[in-house]
N, C-alpha and C positions, 0 to 999 in steps of 0.2 A: 648704558646701552642706547645707541641711536636707533630711532625708528625711521623707516623710510617707506613711504607709500607713493607709488606712481601708477599711472594708468594710461592706457592707450585704447583708442576707440577705432574699430574697424567695422563699419556698417552697423550690424546689430550685435557685434561681439565686443565685449568690454574685457580688456586684460588688466588685472590688478596685480601689482608686484609688491610683496610685503617683506620687510626685513625688521627684525627687532621685536618689540612688544607694543601692540597698538594701544593708543589711549583715545579718549572720546574725541579729541580734536582731529584725529585722523579721519573720522567719519565725515567731517565737514568737507573733506576733499572728495570722498567717494560718493556720498549720497546725492548731491545735486546732479552730477553727470549721469549716474545710473538712472535716476528718476526721469531725467530729460530723455534718455534713450528709450525708456519704457513708454513714455508718452508718444514718442515718434514711431516706434516699431511694434508696440503691443507687448510681444514677448521678446526677451533678449537672451543671449548666451554669454556666459562669463567664464573666463579663465583666471584662476587665482594661483599665482606662482609664489611659493614661500621659500625664501632663501635665508637661512640663519634666523628663522622666525620662531619666536618664543611665546606666542599667544597674545592674550588680551588682558589689559588692566580692567578692573571691575566696571568702570564707566563705559569703556569700549565694548565690553561683553553685553551690557545692557543695550547699547546702540545697535549692536549686531542682532540681538533678539528682536528688537522693535522693527528693524528693517526687514528681517526675514518674515515676521508675522504680516507686515503690510504687503509684501511682495511674494507671498507664498505661491501664487499661480503665475507670476510674471517672468519667471526664469524657465527657459526651455531646456537648456543644457548647462551643466556646471562641470568644468574640468578643474581638478585640484592637482597642482604640480608641486611635489614636496620631496624632501630628501630624507625624512625620518619616518620611523614606524608610526609615531603619533599623528603625523600628517595623513597617513593612509587611514588610520583609525578615525580621524576627524571626518573623512569622506563618508564613512559608514554612519557616523553619528548624525550628520546633517541631513541624511536622506528623508527622515520623517518630517522635516521642517520645510520641505519644498515638494512641488509636483515635478520638478526638473529631473531629468536623467542625469545622474551624478557618476563621474568616473575619476579614478585616481591614476596619475602618471608620474613616473620618476623623472628627474630633471633631464636625463638623456633622451627622454621621449616627448619633450615639449613640442616638437614639430608635429608629432602624432596627435597630441592634444589639440593643437590649432587646426589640423586637418579634420579631426572629428567634430570640432565645433562648427566648422565651415560646411560640413557635408549635410 
């Protein structure tokens, strides 16, 4: 299974697009730009789009936990866009680990997610 992580930066909105199963090296792509944005803007907003996403390998899950603990208060809004029930469940699961307002959107509502993050 191929993992693909890409990101786009729009002001204080970071879009992260995930495919496959994340491993620790994928965080080397995500962490530097997100931390630079936090330095620049204070609080940022994130859109995570999951397409054919199958979760995290153990090392990646640890990196995710560390990043979330460090930036607990740095995320203002988090939009999760996913195609399966567990992506929706994951939205509910992550709420206690952030002060961000978290919302789930289906793939056909991705523009609504972007609009919500920009508002």
